[in-house]
C-alpha positions as CSV (number, residue, x, y, z in Angstrom):
1,M,75.2,179.2,67.8
2,S,72.6,177.2,65.9
3,H,72.4,175.4,62.5
4,S,69.6,173.8,60.7
5,I,69.6,170.1,60.0
6,R,69.9,171.0,56.3
7,E,73.0,173.2,57.0
8,I,74.7,170.5,59.0
9,A,74.0,167.7,56.5
10,T,75.3,169.8,53.7
11,A,78.5,170.8,55.6
12,L,79.1,167.1,56.4
13,G,78.2,165.8,52.9
14,A,75.7,163.5,54.6
15,E,72.1,162.5,53.9
16,A,69.3,163.8,56.0
17,A,65.5,163.1,56.4
18,G,62.5,164.7,58.1
19,N,62.2,168.3,59.1
20,L,65.4,169.8,57.6
21,D,64.6,173.3,58.8
22,R,64.7,172.2,62.5
23,R,67.4,174.3,64.4
24,I,70.1,172.6,66.4
25,D,71.9,174.6,69.1
26,S,74.2,171.9,70.6
27,V,75.2,168.2,70.3
28,S,74.8,165.7,73.1
29,E,74.9,162.1,74.1
30,P,71.4,160.6,73.6
31,A,70.3,160.1,77.2
32,S,71.2,163.6,78.2
33,A,70.1,165.5,75.1
34,G,67.8,168.4,75.4
35,A,65.1,169.4,72.9
36,G,67.4,171.6,70.9
37,A,70.3,169.2,70.8
38,L,71.4,166.8,68.1
39,A,71.8,163.4,69.7
40,L,74.7,161.4,68.6
41,A,73.6,157.8,68.1
42,M,75.8,156.7,65.2
43,D,75.7,153.0,66.3
44,P,72.6,150.9,67.1
45,R,74.0,150.3,70.6
46,Y,73.2,153.9,71.5
47,A,69.6,153.9,70.2
48,E,68.0,153.0,73.5
49,G,69.5,156.2,75.0
50,L,67.2,158.3,72.7
51,A,64.1,157.4,74.7
52,K,65.8,158.7,77.9
53,G,66.6,162.1,76.4
54,Q,64.5,164.8,74.8
55,A,66.2,165.1,71.4
56,K,63.9,165.4,68.4
57,A,66.8,165.0,65.9
58,A,69.8,162.7,65.9
59,M,72.8,161.7,63.9
60,L,72.3,158.0,63.2
61,W,73.9,155.0,61.5
62,Q,73.1,154.3,57.8
63,G,69.7,152.6,57.4
64,A,68.3,153.5,60.8
65,D,64.5,153.8,61.1
66,W,64.5,157.4,62.5
67,Q,60.7,157.6,62.6
68,A,60.4,154.5,64.7
69,L,62.8,156.1,67.1
70,G,60.4,159.0,67.6
71,L,62.5,161.6,65.9
72,E,61.4,164.6,63.7
73,A,64.7,164.7,61.7
74,A,67.9,162.6,61.3
75,I,71.3,162.8,59.7
76,F,72.9,159.6,58.5
77,A,76.7,159.3,59.0
78,P,78.4,156.7,56.8
79,R,81.6,157.2,58.9
80,G,80.7,158.3,62.4
81,R,84.1,159.6,63.7
82,L,84.7,161.5,60.4
83,A,81.2,163.1,60.8
84,M,82.1,164.0,64.4
85,A,85.2,165.9,63.1
86,G,83.0,168.2,60.9
87,L,80.2,168.5,63.5
88,S,82.5,169.4,66.3
89,R,84.2,172.0,64.2
90,M,80.8,173.6,63.4
91,F,79.8,173.8,67.1
92,D,83.2,174.8,68.6
93,A,83.1,178.5,69.4
94,G,86.7,178.4,70.4
95,P,88.3,180.7,73.1
96,E,87.2,184.2,73.4
97,I,90.1,186.5,72.4
98,A,89.2,190.0,71.6
99,A,90.3,191.3,68.2
100,G,93.4,193.5,68.1
101,V,96.2,193.8,70.7
102,H,95.1,193.9,74.3
103,P,96.4,197.0,76.1
104,M,98.1,194.7,78.7
105,A,100.1,192.9,76.1
106,L,103.8,193.8,75.6
107,V,104.7,193.8,71.9
108,D,108.2,194.9,70.8
109,P,108.0,197.9,68.3
110,S,109.9,195.8,65.7
111,A,107.4,192.9,65.7
112,E,105.1,192.6,62.8
113,I,101.5,191.7,63.6
114,G,99.3,190.4,60.7
115,E,95.9,191.8,59.8
116,G,93.0,190.4,61.9
117,A,95.2,189.1,64.7
118,A,93.8,188.9,68.2
119,I,96.3,189.1,71.1
120,G,95.2,188.7,74.7
121,P,96.4,190.2,78.0
122,F,99.9,189.5,79.4
123,V,101.2,188.3,76.1
124,S,104.9,189.1,75.5
125,I,106.1,189.3,71.8
126,G,109.8,189.9,71.3
127,A,111.9,191.8,68.8
128,G,111.7,190.9,65.2
129,V,108.8,188.5,65.7
130,R,106.5,188.1,62.7
131,I,102.9,187.1,63.4
132,G,100.7,186.1,60.4
133,P,97.1,187.2,59.6
134,N,94.2,186.1,61.8
135,V,96.4,184.6,64.4
136,R,94.8,184.3,67.9
137,I,97.0,184.3,71.0
138,A,95.5,183.8,74.4
139,S,96.8,185.2,77.7
140,H,100.2,184.7,79.2
141,V,101.8,183.5,76.0
142,S,105.4,184.5,75.4
143,I,107.0,184.5,71.9
144,A,110.7,185.2,71.9
145,E,112.8,187.2,69.5
146,G,112.9,186.4,65.8
147,A,110.1,183.8,65.9
148,R,107.8,183.5,62.9
149,I,104.2,182.2,63.1
150,G,102.1,181.6,60.0
151,A,98.4,182.5,59.3
152,D,95.4,181.4,61.3
153,A,97.3,180.0,64.2
154,L,95.7,179.5,67.6
155,I,98.1,179.6,70.6
156,L,96.5,179.0,74.0
157,Q,97.2,180.1,77.5
158,G,100.8,180.0,78.9
159,A,102.5,178.6,75.8
160,R,106.2,179.4,75.4
161,I,107.7,179.8,71.9
162,G,111.5,180.3,71.8
163,A,113.8,182.4,69.8
164,R,113.9,182.0,66.0
165,V,111.3,179.2,66.0
166,V,109.5,179.0,62.7
167,I,105.9,177.8,62.6
168,G,103.7,177.3,59.5
169,D,100.0,178.1,58.9
170,R,97.0,176.9,60.9
171,F,99.1,175.9,63.9
172,I,97.3,174.9,67.1
173,C,99.2,175.1,70.4
174,Q,97.5,173.9,73.6
175,P,98.1,175.5,77.0
176,G,101.6,175.2,78.6
177,A,103.5,173.8,75.6
178,V,107.2,174.9,75.4
179,I,108.6,175.0,71.9
180,G,112.3,175.9,71.5
181,A,113.8,175.1,74.9
182,D,117.5,174.2,74.9
183,G,118.3,170.6,74.2
184,F,119.6,168.2,76.9
185,S,123.1,167.8,75.7
186,F,126.2,167.4,77.9
187,V,129.7,165.9,77.5
188,T,132.6,165.0,79.9
189,P,136.2,165.9,79.2
190,E,137.1,162.3,79.4
191,K,135.1,159.3,78.1
192,S,132.0,159.1,80.3
193,G,130.6,155.9,81.9
194,V,127.7,156.2,79.4
195,E,130.0,156.2,76.4
196,E,131.9,153.2,77.8
197,I,128.9,151.0,78.4
198,R,127.6,151.8,75.0
199,E,130.7,150.3,73.6
200,T,130.9,147.3,76.0
201,L,127.2,146.8,76.6
202,G,127.6,146.9,80.4
203,E,131.2,146.3,81.3
204,R,133.2,149.1,82.9
205,D,136.9,149.0,83.6
206,E,136.9,151.6,86.2
207,I,134.3,153.9,87.8
208,R,135.7,157.5,88.1
209,A,134.3,160.8,89.2
210,Q,133.1,162.9,86.2
211,S,131.5,166.3,85.6
212,W,129.3,167.5,82.8
213,T,130.1,170.3,80.3
214,R,127.1,171.9,78.6
215,I,126.7,171.8,74.8
216,H,124.7,174.9,73.9
217,S,121.8,174.7,71.4
218,L,122.5,176.9,68.4
219,G,119.7,175.6,66.2
220,S,116.0,176.2,66.6
221,V,112.7,174.5,65.8
222,S,111.0,174.4,62.4
223,I,107.3,173.3,62.3
224,G,105.2,172.9,59.1
225,D,101.6,173.7,58.3
226,D,98.5,172.2,60.1
227,V,100.5,171.0,63.1
228,E,99.0,170.7,66.6
229,V,101.0,170.5,69.8
230,G,99.3,169.3,73.0
231,A,99.3,170.7,76.5
232,N,102.6,170.7,78.4
233,S,104.4,169.1,75.5
234,T,108.1,170.2,75.0
235,I,110.1,170.5,71.8
236,D,113.8,171.2,72.2
237,R,115.8,173.3,69.7
238,G,118.5,171.6,67.7
239,T,122.2,171.7,68.6
240,I,123.3,173.0,65.2
241,R,120.4,172.3,62.8
242,D,116.8,172.7,63.6
243,T,114.5,170.2,65.3
244,R,111.8,169.6,62.6
245,I,108.1,168.6,62.4
246,G,106.4,168.0,59.1
247,N,103.1,169.2,57.8
248,G,99.9,167.8,59.4
249,T,101.6,166.1,62.4
250,K,99.7,166.1,65.7
251,L,101.3,165.8,69.2
252,D,99.3,164.8,72.2
253,N,99.8,166.2,75.7
254,L,103.1,165.6,77.5
255,V,105.0,164.6,74.4
256,H,108.7,165.3,74.4
257,L,110.9,165.7,71.3
258,G,114.6,165.9,72.0
259,H,117.2,168.1,70.1
260,N,117.7,167.5,66.4
261,V,114.7,165.1,66.2
262,E,113.0,165.0,62.8
263,V,109.3,164.0,62.6
264,G,107.7,163.5,59.2
265,R,104.3,164.4,57.8
266,D,100.9,163.4,59.2
267,C,102.2,161.6,62.3
268,L,100.3,161.0,65.5
269,L,102.4,161.0,68.7
270,C,100.2,160.1,71.7
271,G,100.5,161.2,75.3
272,Q,103.8,160.8,77.2
273,T,105.7,159.7,74.1
274,G,109.4,160.6,74.2
275,I,111.7,160.7,71.3
276,A,115.4,161.0,72.1
277,G,117.9,163.3,70.3
278,S,118.6,163.0,66.6
279,A,116.0,160.2,66.1
280,R,114.2,160.5,62.7
281,I,110.5,159.6,62.4
282,G,109.1,159.0,58.9
283,D,105.7,160.0,57.5
284,R,102.3,158.8,58.8
285,V,103.9,157.2,61.9
286,V,101.6,156.5,64.8
287,L,103.2,156.1,68.3
288,G,100.8,155.1,71.1
289,G,100.9,156.5,74.6
290,Q,104.2,156.2,76.5
291,V,106.2,155.0,73.5
292,G,109.9,155.7,73.7
293,V,112.3,156.1,70.8
294,S,116.1,155.8,71.4
295,D,118.4,158.4,70.1
296,N,120.0,158.4,66.6
297,I,117.7,155.7,65.1
298,F,115.2,155.8,62.2
299,V,111.5,154.9,62.4
300,G,110.3,154.3,58.8
301,D,107.1,155.5,57.1
302,D,103.7,154.1,58.3
303,V,105.1,152.4,61.4
304,I,102.5,151.9,64.1
305,A,103.7,151.3,67.7
306,G,101.3,150.3,70.4
307,G,101.2,151.9,73.9
308,G,104.3,151.4,76.0
309,T,106.5,150.2,73.1
310,K,110.2,151.0,73.4
311,I,111.9,151.3,70.0
312,M,115.6,150.8,70.5
313,T,116.7,150.0,66.9
314,N,115.8,151.1,63.4
315,A,112.2,150.2,62.5
316,P,111.5,149.4,58.8
317,S,108.6,151.1,57.0
318,G,105.1,149.7,57.6
319,R,106.1,147.6,60.7
320,V,103.5,147.2,63.5
321,L,105.4,147.1,66.8
322,L,104.7,146.3,70.4
323,G,106.7,145.6,73.6
324,Y,109.9,146.4,75.3
325,P,112.1,146.0,73.4
326,A,109.9,146.5,70.4
327,V,109.1,143.5,68.2
328,K,106.5,142.8,65.6
329,M,103.1,142.9,67.2
330,D,102.2,139.3,66.3
331,S,105.5,138.1,67.8
332,H,104.9,140.0,71.0
333,I,101.5,138.4,71.4
334,E,103.0,135.0,71.0
335,M,105.7,135.8,73.5
336,Q,103.1,136.9,76.0
337,K,101.2,133.7,75.5
338,A,104.3,131.7,76.1
339,L,105.1,133.8,79.2
340,R,101.7,132.9,80.7
341,R,102.4,129.2,80.2
342,L,105.7,129.4,82.1
343,P,104.3,128.5,85.6
344,R,102.6,125.4,84.2
345,L,105.7,124.5,82.2
346,A,107.9,124.9,85.4
347,A,105.5,122.7,87.3
348,T,105.7,120.0,84.6
349,V,109.5,120.1,84.6
350,A,109.6,119.9,88.4
351,A,107.3,116.9,88.3
352,L,109.5,115.2,85.6
353,Q,112.6,115.9,87.7
354,K,111.0,114.3,90.7
355,A,109.9,111.3,88.7
356,V,113.3,110.8,87.3
357,S,114.9,111.2,90.8
358,N,112.5,108.7,92.3
359,S,113.1,106.1,89.6
360,G,116.8,106.3,90.1
């Protein structure tokens, strides 16, 4: 796979200079770049690495003196990370999945497979499944009965898609994800200890033996277009209605969505985030790593929560949150400053107490 400097710059909508016909076969960090690579030095801090590598072309910051850096060609990126998105797409060959249905795949006769699909070995596709055109499914994937998957999806090794799950176009599923497992929903014949402490905030009249009765999951999972689900993430089906994810939302690895959760459009849910049952997440919400969201609450549009935040009550739109329990980020920072002052404050109070005691 190779592209000329001209082709790359045109695809990225970026300016270029020097030998625009020079071919590029890979991208690299500056210090380890070979002669055929495009070195990525989109910030002046990385310029010194160019002298350590062998690259003759680089992607540079705006206004860089590419000739003084000893290059034959350069591409200028006004927004480095955005340029990286386009560049990485151009050079990503993707997984090798042969066209057609592998002879070691098991496809139910009633399943519909779209034109141009590629289905790898040891894939299991159940009754009534509908697979859209140009879908690529890697080995050891299972797709249960009645599921529907839109066009141009990429489903990687070992993913599990449950019965009647509906997924839109251009879906990406990383290895090991499970979509459509039963929700974690149980009830006791009598009022449980959990129900009691929710009402009393900690007080219990009596501790009794109790057993759990399973509530079955009759709903499924509905996922919009352009959604990505990370490796080993889990999305539970709804109890009655579907668990839902809006268009353009991206889930990192090890994210868990409980039953009946609704996630809006263009959200980012980072690694180890957990959203409890029936919580509703608005549009364009960003939840950092290990964020937790309590059940049955609403997180408004455009909320940003820093890593480790625990959201236990409704969060209004546009709020920036941090901490456990979640508070506004600026308040959390002030609280942490005050916390660090406590030892000094305690020493001051102790000294005052001693002074008062001696004066008596």
